[in-house]
C-alpha positions in Angstrom: 50.2 78.9 11.9 50.5 82.3 9.7 54.3 82.7 9.0 53.2 86.6 10.3 52.3 85.0 13.7 55.0 82.8 14.1 57.3 85.7 13.4 56.4 87.8 15.8 56.3 85.1 18.4 59.8 84.4 17.6 61.1 87.5 18.2 58.9 88.5 21.4 61.3 85.4 22.6 64.4 87.0 21.4 63.4 90.6 22.5 62.8 89.3 25.6 66.1 87.3 26.5 68.0 90.1 25.0 66.2 92.5 27.6 66.9 90.3 30.5 70.6 89.6 29.4 71.6 93.0 29.3 69.8 93.3 33.0 71.3 90.6 34.0 75.0 92.3 32.2 74.9 95.8 33.8 74.3 94.4 37.4 77.1 92.5 37.4 79.3 94.4 35.9 78.3 97.3 38.5 78.8 94.8 41.3 82.4 93.7 39.5 83.4 98.0 39.2 82.9 97.9 43.5 85.1 95.4 44.1 88.0 96.6 41.5 91.5 98.1 43.6 91.3 101.7 43.8 92.4 104.1 40.9 92.0 101.2 38.5 89.5 102.5 35.5 85.9 101.0 35.2 85.7 98.7 32.5 82.4 99.4 31.0 83.5 99.0 27.3 84.4 95.2 27.1 80.8 95.0 28.3 79.6 96.8 25.4 81.8 95.0 23.1 79.6 91.5 24.1 76.4 93.5 22.7 78.3 93.4 19.7 77.7 97.6 19.2 81.1 98.8 20.1 81.2 100.7 17.0 77.9 102.3 17.0 78.6 103.2 20.3 82.5 105.2 19.7 80.5 107.0 17.2 78.3 108.8 19.9 80.3 108.5 23.3 83.9 109.9 23.6 84.6 108.2 26.4 83.1 104.7 28.3 82.1 106.1 31.3 79.8 104.2 33.4 76.8 106.9 33.2 77.2 106.9 29.0 77.6 103.1 28.6 74.5 102.5 31.1 72.2 105.3 29.2 73.6 103.3 25.4 73.0 99.6 27.0 69.8 100.4 28.7 68.2 103.2 27.6 69.1 104.7 24.3 66.2 104.7 21.6 68.7 104.9 18.9 70.4 101.6 19.7 68.2 99.1 18.2 69.0 96.6 20.8 69.1 98.6 24.2 67.2 97.1 27.1 64.3 99.4 26.3 63.9 99.2 22.6 64.5 95.3 23.1 61.3 95.7 25.6 59.8 98.1 23.0 59.8 95.5 20.3 58.9 92.7 22.5 55.3 94.5 23.4 55.0 95.5 20.3 55.3 92.0 18.8 53.4 90.5 21.7 50.5 93.4 20.0 50.3 92.3 17.1 49.6 88.1 18.1 47.5 89.7 21.3 45.1 86.6 21.0 47.9 83.8 21.1 48.6 85.5 24.3 47.1 84.6 27.7 45.8 87.7 30.2 48.8 87.1 32.2 51.4 87.3 30.0 50.4 90.4 28.2 49.7 92.4 31.4 52.9 91.2 33.0 54.7 92.6 29.7 52.9 96.0 29.8 54.2 96.0 33.6 57.8 95.3 32.6 57.4 98.3 29.5 55.6 100.6 31.7 58.8 99.8 34.4 61.4 100.5 31.7 59.6 103.9 30.2 60.0 105.0 34.1 63.4 104.5 34.1 64.1 106.3 31.1 62.7 109.5 33.2 63.7 108.8 36.2 67.3 109.1 34.7 68.5 105.7 35.8 71.9 106.1 34.7 72.4 109.4 36.7 72.0 107.3 39.9 75.0 106.4 41.9 73.5 103.2 42.6 70.9 102.0 39.2 71.3 98.2 40.6 67.7 98.2 42.1 66.0 98.8 39.1 68.0 96.1 36.9 67.6 93.7 39.0 63.7 94.3 39.4 63.7 94.0 35.4 65.1 91.0 35.0 62.5 89.3 37.9 60.1 90.7 36.1 61.0 89.3 32.7 61.9 86.0 34.7 58.1 85.5 36.2 57.3 86.1 32.8 59.0 82.6 31.8 57.6 81.9 34.7 53.9 82.4 33.9 54.7 80.9 30.7 55.8 77.8 31.1 53.0 76.6 33.7 50.1 78.2 31.8 51.0 78.2 28.0 50.1 75.0 25.6 52.6 73.4 24.0 51.3 74.2 20.4 53.6 76.0 17.7 53.6 79.1 19.2 55.4 77.7 22.2 58.4 76.5 20.2 58.6 79.2 18.1 58.9 81.5 20.9 61.1 78.9 22.8 63.3 79.1 19.5 63.8 82.6 19.8 64.8 82.5 23.6 67.3 79.9 23.6 69.4 80.8 20.1 69.2 84.4 21.6 70.4 82.7 25.2 73.0 80.6 23.2 74.7 84.0 21.4 75.0 85.9 24.6 76.8 83.3 26.3 79.2 83.0 23.8 80.1 86.7 23.4 80.6 87.2 27.3 83.0 84.5 27.0 84.7 85.8 24.2 85.4 89.0 25.5 86.4 87.9 28.8 88.8 85.1 27.3 89.7 87.5 24.4 89.6 91.4 25.5 90.2 91.0 29.5 93.1 88.7 28.9 95.2 89.7 31.7 99.2 90.0 31.2 100.9 86.9 32.2 102.0 88.0 35.5 98.3 88.5 36.6 96.9 84.9 35.6 95.9 83.7 39.2 95.7 86.5 40.2 93.0 88.2 42.7 91.8 90.6 39.8 92.0 87.6 37.1 89.5 85.6 39.4 87.4 88.6 40.0 87.1 88.5 36.4 85.8 85.1 36.2 83.8 85.1 38.9 81.7 88.0 37.4 81.5 85.9 34.3 80.1 83.1 36.1 77.6 85.5 37.9 76.6 87.4 34.7 74.9 84.0 33.5 73.6 83.0 37.2 75.9 80.1 37.3 78.8 81.1 39.7 77.1 78.4 42.3 76.4 75.7 39.7 80.4 75.8 38.1 81.5 75.9 42.2 79.6 72.7 42.9 80.6 71.0 39.7 84.1 72.2 39.0 85.2 73.6 42.3 88.3 75.9 41.9 87.8 78.6 39.6 90.0 78.0 36.5 89.7 79.7 32.7 89.9 76.0 31.4 86.6 74.7 33.6 85.2 78.5 33.1 85.1 77.7 29.3 84.0 74.3 29.5 80.9 74.7 31.7 79.7 77.8 29.6 80.4 76.7 26.0 80.1 72.7 26.5 77.9 71.9 29.8 75.4 69.3 29.0 73.0 70.5 32.0 73.4 74.1 32.8 70.6 75.9 30.9 72.8 79.2 29.8 75.6 76.9 28.5 75.9 77.4 24.4 75.7 73.2 24.3 72.5 73.0 26.6 70.6 76.1 24.6 71.3 74.8 20.9 70.1 71.8 21.8 66.8 72.8 23.4 66.3 75.4 19.8 66.9 71.9 18.0 64.2 70.4 19.6 61.8 72.8 19.4 62.8 72.6 15.9 61.7 69.3 15.5 58.8 70.3 17.3 57.8 73.0 14.8 58.4 70.9 11.9 57.0 67.7 13.3 60.3 65.6 11.8 61.2 62.5 13.6 65.3 63.6 14.4 66.8 61.8 12.1 69.0 63.6 9.3 67.0 66.8 8.9 63.8 67.7 6.4 65.0 71.9 6.2 68.0 73.7 5.7 67.8 75.1 9.7 67.9 71.8 11.0 70.8 70.7 8.5 72.8 73.8 10.2 71.4 73.7 13.6 72.2 69.9 13.8 75.8 70.7 12.7 76.6 73.4 15.1 75.1 71.0 17.7 77.5 67.7 17.1 80.2 70.5 16.5 79.9 71.2 20.4 78.7 67.6 21.6 82.0 66.1 20.2 84.3 69.1 21.3 87.5 68.8 23.8 88.0 71.9 25.7 91.6 71.5 25.4 91.3 71.3 21.3 88.7 74.4 21.4 91.7 75.9 23.3 94.4 74.9 21.3 93.1 75.5 18.5 92.2 79.0 19.6 89.1 79.8 21.3 88.0 83.4 19.9 88.2 81.9 16.6 86.3 79.1 18.1 83.4 81.1 19.1 83.8 83.7 16.4 82.5 80.5 14.1 79.9 79.4 16.5 78.4 83.4 16.3 78.3 83.6 12.6 76.8 80.2 12.5 74.0 81.3 15.0 73.4 84.4 12.4 73.2 81.8 9.8 70.5 79.8 11.3 68.7 82.8 12.5 68.2 83.6 8.5 67.3 80.2 7.5 64.6 80.3 10.2 63.2 83.8 8.5 63.9 81.4 5.3 61.7 78.2 6.0 59.5 79.5 8.4 58.3 83.7 7.8 58.7 84.5 4.2 55.3 84.1 2.4 55.9 81.8 -0.2 52.9 82.5 -2.4 54.0 86.2 -3.7 57.3 86.0 -2.2 56.8 88.8 -0.1 59.3 89.0 2.5 58.7 89.8 5.6 60.5 92.2 7.8 62.0 92.3 11.3 64.8 94.4 13.0 67.5 92.3 14.1 70.6 92.1 16.1 
């Protein structure tokens, strides 16, 4: 496969997953705001922190009110990671590799793009209740995943797309957990309070894991939620599960047996997957969860960089293909 084609397909997967996560996060956070005690300020700044764009947001917005936050996260074309920007870039990458996509995927992606643009024109962020729009976008992207899952051949293109999707998902799950545990950590007297419970419940719902967690762990406790979202071997949005799937995609692309490594990406991916596979949740928390998650995010970025170096650079003339990241 040509490196430019692989590059576009990989970023198609990442951008779609990013947009779906943003739609999910905004919907869940809006619901959380409705459940907060009367008189308590809405908390949109932590959600922006999840995306890693808080510094950029503060440069252009003096306050973290609901309308400003939703506009920045969903429709701000100057924010390269906004929902609209991500869907637009996903569509552009799909256009570049149109011959590698089936008709249904291309048409549905165009439909999602037009819906996002229509949301911008309708100024969804100014509505009293914008949840319907974000729920619709979330389900539309999930439908795209379903179409691909049942119609796309398992070739290199499929695995590059899934590689991007799973790396993006692993990053976002770790970020949303870090924000809850580090930024929203309640005062000692609030631990176990209804408000604390609301935040943990919202965290689980932001990854569609609330019911699955309750069946597996029962009572909502911080240690259990952290273990579920970081180390669970079966939940498809846990960081460990995503990295395991991403590693399998790498082996399919390279044709390697899975013993040892054949390139730097497999090396770093294997190291990070092993770090999580043999981790104990008590050791993780005792050492500092924020530091642990920060290290994971750094390593995911390193893995992303090595994917670019190993698969997307034109080797014969050393001309580097560029792609908008983060």
